C-alpha positions, 0 to 999 in steps of 0.5 A: 274056492269058487269051485268044487275041490277033490283032494286026492292024496298020493304020498305021506300024510297031511291034516285037513280041517273043514269049517263050513260055509261060514266062519263067524264063530271061528276065532281067527285073531292068531291065525297068521302067527301060529301053527295051531289051527282054530277050533270049530271045524266040522271035519278034522281028518288026516289023509293018507295015500289013497284017500279022497277028500271032497270040499264043496264050493264055498267051504272054508278049509285049512291044510296043515302039514305034519312035519313030513313030505306029502303030496296030493293032487287037487282037482277043481270042477267049476259048475256054471251058475245062474249068473252065468246063464244070465251073462250068456242071455245078455250076449245072445241079445247083443245082436238084437236091434234094441241092444244098441238103442239108447234107453229113453231116460228123458222120454215120456211114460209111453215111450218108456213103456214101449221100450220096456216092452220091446226089450222084454220081448227080446230077452224072452225070445232069447229064453225059449225052451230048456235054458240049461240044455240050450246054454250047454249046447251053445257054450259047452258050459266050461267043458274044453274040447279034446285037442284035435290036430289036422297035421300036416295040412294045417301047417300049409298055405291052404290049410286043407287037403287037396281034392274031396277025400276028406270030411269036416266036423264042428267041434261044438254046437254053433249058432249063427246070427246077424253080424251087426247092422251090415248084411255083409257079415255074420256072427258064429257062436261056438264054445262060448266065444263069438266069431265074425265071418263073411255072411257066406259062412251061414250056409256052410255052418247051417249045412254041418250036422252038428259035431258029426263028420260030413264029407266035403263033396256033400257040403259042396253039393249042398251050397252049390247054389250060393258059392263055388268050391273055391269060396267054400274051401276059403270058408272051411280054412277060416273055421279051421284057422280059429280051431272051430272045425276038425278034418278027417277022412271021408 
């Protein structure tokens, strides 16, 4: 498995064998045609109700029934790896100008060097500070937020409560970047996904205090120089439609 596994045994008995991260020394020739597990297991245990077994990621394992009903609960924990952070850095620099340029494959040495230096600077600019902390803040890692419903307002045409007696909060840390070559839009990265909105969304998202609830009247006052209340409510409804904010009491 490509994740950490926890086996919580609930009923009956079952035999579990763990073979470590390599099975080079395990005879697997008759595995498909016999019920006898191969020798060489580093752990061979029979689980009973209440037992908990931890199987590290990448550890070969085998579960063998013991001719009786058995029930267990499998919990998988998938921690991000270095490759996940590398892919995240690639996504971060997609909005950079150099990301859309052709590589100078037929250019001279000086041109290739200038391109390489510019690309290197763009990558390094995306890697400032604590990468792990930044990755978790921007993507939420693989943690799914707890569902939050805004009924009955989410089922109405406006999607928002009337008046100013409510608050809004982002469901996760958000990052706003330019939305491509045009200044008419911005990209909002939140929870590992990227959304494209009208450029006025930058004024709204940057004035929300992280995941803390902010009264809507305070937000309206903060952006009064950039947009009117109707435009702000339209943008909030867009965020709500994409499940990026939650509505609460003021």
